[in-house]
GUVO-941681 format. One record per residue (C-alpha): residue number from 1; residue in three letters; y, x, z. Coordinates in Angstrom, 3 decimals. Example, Ala and Ser with C-alpha at 12.3 -4.5 7.8 and 13.67 -1.06 7.14 Angstrom:
// residues 2
 pos code    north     east       up
   1  ALA   -4.500   12.300    7.800
   2  SER   -1.060   13.670    7.140
***
This chain:
// residues 228
 pos code    north     east       up
   1  MET   -5.251    8.784  -16.621
   2  THR   -2.412    6.367  -17.646
   3  ILE   -2.270    2.764  -16.479
   4  LEU    0.237    0.403  -18.372
   5  LEU    1.380   -2.586  -16.538
   6  ALA    3.584   -5.365  -17.824
   7  ALA    5.718   -5.659  -14.929
   8  PHE    6.089   -3.716  -11.684
   9  ALA    7.488   -4.438   -8.332
  10  LEU    7.469   -1.932   -5.429
  11  CYS    8.587   -2.731   -1.980
  12  ALA    8.231   -0.252    1.032
  13  CYS    9.036   -2.327    4.033
  14  VAL    9.140   -1.208    7.592
  15  ALA    9.375   -4.244   10.274
  16  ALA   10.919   -3.675   13.514
  17  ALA   10.635   -7.206   14.856
  18  ARG    9.961   -8.363   18.327
  19  PRO    6.323   -8.821   19.227
  20  ALA    5.176  -12.386   18.806
  21  SER    3.018  -14.043   21.383
  22  GLY   -0.387  -12.548   21.670
  23  GLN    0.965   -9.306   19.874
  24  SER    0.644   -6.056   22.003
  25  LEU    2.955   -3.242   21.227
  26  GLY    3.088   -2.010   24.875
  27  PRO    3.628   -1.563   27.681
  28  LYS    1.616    1.765   27.518
  29  ALA   -0.360    3.258   30.341
  30  ALA    0.524    6.600   31.788
  31  GLY   -1.707    8.262   29.201
  32  GLY    0.111    6.587   26.249
  33  GLU   -2.452    3.999   25.609
  34  LEU   -1.753    0.381   25.020
  35  LYS   -2.413   -1.895   27.792
  36  LEU   -4.642   -4.586   26.378
  37  THR   -6.307   -7.780   27.533
  38  PRO   -9.990   -7.941   27.644
  39  GLU   -9.924   -9.953   24.467
  40  GLU   -7.732   -7.625   22.746
  41  GLU  -10.040   -4.540   23.958
  42  ARG  -12.855   -6.438   22.306
  43  LEU  -10.949   -6.664   19.100
  44  VAL  -10.322   -3.000   19.128
  45  ARG  -13.729   -2.089   19.801
  46  GLY  -15.048   -4.375   16.953
  47  SER  -12.384   -2.813   14.518
  48  LYS  -13.428    0.765   15.511
  49  ALA  -17.044   -0.119   14.843
  50  GLU  -16.369   -1.252   11.481
  51  LEU  -14.252    1.748   10.573
  52  LEU  -17.044    3.960   11.826
  53  ALA  -19.505    2.092    9.661
  54  THR  -17.515    3.073    6.490
  55  GLY  -18.391    6.729    7.058
  56  PHE  -16.213    8.496    9.752
  57  SER  -17.913   10.409   12.518
  58  GLU  -17.108    9.080   16.029
  59  ALA  -15.790   12.416   17.170
  60  TYR  -13.483   12.640   14.259
  61  PHE  -12.264    9.025   14.517
  62  ASP  -11.473    9.606   18.259
  63  ALA   -9.490   12.760   17.316
  64  HIS   -7.559   11.178   14.583
  65  PHE   -7.089    7.383   15.059
  66  GLU   -5.305    5.517   17.718
  67  PRO   -4.558    1.759   18.104
  68  VAL   -0.814    1.097   18.076
  69  ARG   -0.700   -2.721   17.477
  70  VAL   -2.980   -5.660   18.196
  71  LEU   -2.260   -9.239   17.290
  72  ASN   -4.324  -12.052   18.797
  73  THR   -2.703  -15.400   17.678
  74  PRO   -4.607  -18.399   16.147
  75  GLY   -2.916  -17.636   12.671
  76  ASP   -3.000  -13.784   12.660
  77  ARG   -5.566  -11.516   14.400
  78  ARG   -5.160   -8.037   13.340
  79  VAL   -5.454   -4.305   14.679
  80  THR   -3.267   -1.590   13.408
  81  TRP   -4.473    2.034   13.741
  82  ARG   -2.321    5.214   13.236
  83  PHE   -4.240    7.896   11.275
  84  ARG   -2.984   11.527   11.623
  85  VAL   -4.365   14.616    9.890
  86  GLY   -2.937   17.876    8.583
  87  GLY    0.656   16.736    9.412
  88  HIS    0.402   13.585    7.564
  89  GLU    0.442   10.129    9.087
  90  THR   -0.216    6.566    7.913
  91  LEU   -1.169    3.181    9.351
  92  VAL   -4.562    1.421    8.701
  93  HIS   -4.462   -2.444    9.018
  94  ASP   -7.603   -4.378    9.840
  95  SER   -7.135   -8.141    9.590
  96  LEU   -9.838  -10.346   11.444
  97  GLY  -11.281  -13.518   10.486
  98  PHE  -14.564  -15.296   11.742
  99  TYR  -17.412  -17.550   11.071
 100  THR  -19.703  -19.559   13.176
 101  ALA  -23.253  -18.484   13.394
 102  ALA  -26.256  -20.795   13.361
 103  ASP  -26.625  -20.588   17.084
 104  GLY  -22.950  -21.490   17.585
 105  ARG  -21.472  -18.042   18.244
 106  ARG  -18.215  -17.055   16.803
 107  VAL  -18.589  -13.803   14.754
 108  ASN  -15.635  -11.818   13.775
 109  THR  -15.172  -10.434   10.216
 110  HIS  -13.022   -7.530    9.248
 111  THR  -11.293   -6.554    6.084
 112  VAL  -10.869   -2.782    6.732
 113  ALA  -14.274   -1.956    5.123
 114  ALA  -13.402   -3.663    1.839
 115  THR   -9.924   -2.024    1.819
 116  LEU  -11.145    1.484    2.308
 117  GLY  -14.640    1.521    0.860
 118  VAL  -16.692    4.651    1.735
 119  THR  -14.692    7.045    3.939
 120  HIS  -15.561   10.645    5.032
 121  ASP  -14.077   13.077    7.715
 122  ILE  -10.859   14.448    5.995
 123  THR  -10.404   17.964    7.414
 124  GLN   -8.429   19.857    4.962
 125  THR   -5.107   18.709    3.359
 126  ILE   -2.400   20.132    1.385
 127  PRO    1.197   20.447    3.097
 128  ALA    3.706   17.812    2.383
 129  GLU    5.930   20.285    0.477
 130  GLU    3.142   21.015   -1.703
 131  ALA    2.452   17.328   -2.267
 132  SER    6.065   16.818   -3.262
 133  ARG    5.995   19.684   -5.780
 134  LEU    2.794   18.465   -7.370
 135  MET    4.327   14.943   -7.641
 136  ARG    7.377   16.333   -9.466
 137  GLU    5.252   18.118  -11.842
 138  CYS    3.350   14.934  -12.408
 139  ILE    6.073   12.393  -12.845
 140  GLY    9.429   14.208  -12.589
 141  GLU   12.028   13.517  -10.030
 142  PHE   10.957   10.654   -7.653
 143  GLU   12.342    8.707   -4.856
 144  GLY   10.856    7.455   -1.674
 145  GLY    7.176    8.017   -1.445
 146  ALA    4.421    7.035    1.190
 147  VAL    1.035    8.411    2.538
 148  VAL   -1.776    5.872    2.215
 149  LEU   -5.413    5.908    3.108
 150  GLN   -7.087    3.784    0.463
 151  ARG   -9.740    3.320   -2.143
 152  PHE   -8.902    6.125   -4.918
 153  GLY  -10.813    6.590   -8.135
 154  GLU  -13.677    4.908   -9.897
 155  GLU  -16.066    5.657   -7.195
 156  GLY  -14.620    3.397   -4.630
 157  ARG  -14.316    6.200   -2.078
 158  ALA  -11.491    6.303    0.257
 159  ALA   -8.826    9.068    0.011
 160  LEU   -5.670    9.992    1.720
 161  VAL   -3.007    9.990   -1.023
 162  PHE    0.762   10.443   -1.470
 163  THR    2.345    7.718   -3.832
 164  ALA    5.751    7.742   -5.403
 165  VAL    7.822    6.231   -8.403
 166  SER    9.853    8.222  -10.595
 167  VAL   13.714    7.908  -10.600
 168  PRO   14.755    5.167  -13.007
 169  PRO   16.819    6.296  -15.951
 170  PRO   20.191    4.674  -16.676
 171  ALA   19.554    1.304  -18.311
 172  GLN   20.647    0.957  -21.749
 173  PRO   21.877   -2.355  -23.173
 174  ALA   19.756   -4.142  -25.589
 175  ALA   20.605   -4.267  -29.323
 176  GLN   22.523   -7.399  -30.203
 177  PRO   21.201   -9.228  -33.311
 178  ALA   23.723  -10.047  -35.743
 179  PRO   24.650  -13.756  -35.838
 180  PRO   22.976  -15.735  -38.726
 181  PRO   25.346  -17.025  -41.486
 182  ALA   26.791  -20.456  -40.752
 183  GLN   24.859  -23.435  -42.283
 184  ALA   26.960  -25.435  -44.847
 185  THR   25.476  -28.730  -43.255
 186  GLY   27.256  -28.081  -39.974
 187  ALA   24.219  -29.047  -38.018
 188  ARG   23.775  -27.683  -34.505
 189  GLN   21.020  -25.103  -34.202
 190  ASP   19.350  -23.784  -30.989
 191  LYS   19.316  -20.120  -30.695
 192  LEU   17.619  -17.732  -28.220
 193  LYS   20.349  -16.090  -26.170
 194  PRO   20.369  -12.333  -26.628
 195  GLY   18.851  -10.473  -23.652
 196  GLY   20.756   -8.294  -21.247
 197  LYS   19.768   -4.816  -20.502
 198  LYS   16.430   -3.183  -21.377
 199  LYS   14.055   -2.894  -18.528
 200  PRO   13.439    0.838  -17.929
 201  PHE    9.932    2.283  -17.755
 202  LEU    8.957    4.152  -14.627
 203  SER    6.077    6.750  -13.959
 204  ILE    3.848    5.927  -10.864
 205  GLY    2.210    8.961   -9.248
 206  THR   -0.743    9.363   -6.845
 207  VAL   -1.466   12.678   -5.443
 208  ASP   -4.844   13.264   -3.639
 209  LEU   -3.761   15.130   -0.435
 210  GLU   -7.330   16.749   -0.282
 211  THR   -7.602   18.115   -3.847
 212  GLY   -3.941   17.990   -5.125
 213  ARG   -5.097   15.965   -8.290
 214  CYS   -2.405   13.565   -9.406
 215  VAL   -2.946   10.331  -11.325
 216  LYS   -0.123    9.120  -13.336
 217  GLY    0.666    5.512  -14.213
 218  VAL    3.435    3.734  -16.281
 219  ALA    5.063    0.534  -15.296
 220  GLN    8.225   -1.465  -16.288
 221  VAL   10.797   -2.679  -13.912
 222  GLY   11.245   -6.404  -13.723
 223  SER    9.736   -8.756  -16.332
 224  PRO    9.931   -7.866  -20.025
 225  HIS   12.250   -9.863  -22.166
 226  PRO   10.560  -12.522  -24.217
 227  THR   10.142  -11.903  -28.041
 228  PRO   12.451  -14.098  -30.169
***
């Protein structure tokens, strides 16, 4: 399956900022768990319940998920989970909103169910080396790469996938059009300035870490030049 995009921008960002007020990154208890306030514990319990409702069994969840960050500020409430299985690791973010019920109670809402769709207990995965080999067969040499738990495929089911982008080829300068013949009238004419370098096309690969199936897409770096 090939997906053609008009423009493409990929950014893999890892933030290492100081915790804001209301954000728990630690300290941790002797067992390695976060020390949370009672309200933060309620947020974590609610987020876990939402994740279990997507399809994970509780025994599987307790064995493979752990909360690593809790934000509880007026403008940003979020629980971040670390998910580990088969030597792979990724983060799952659950942002929280709320609404006021008819009886005046404040009811939390969660985004994680919409992000993941229908989940299942992932027990068998291919090794990272095998995933890299399949990625090279799918899109050629690539750079970077990330493991993500997300919706994958038309069924809307969650899958653990490895994503990467092919190494961009050397950019070639765009062909410069020949200047039009001078007008005898000498009147000034506005012309479209020739573009710079052609934007290269890249391949985007997504390897299902359970099945080894790779889906390939095509994208273009930056915005395409306007047609004269």
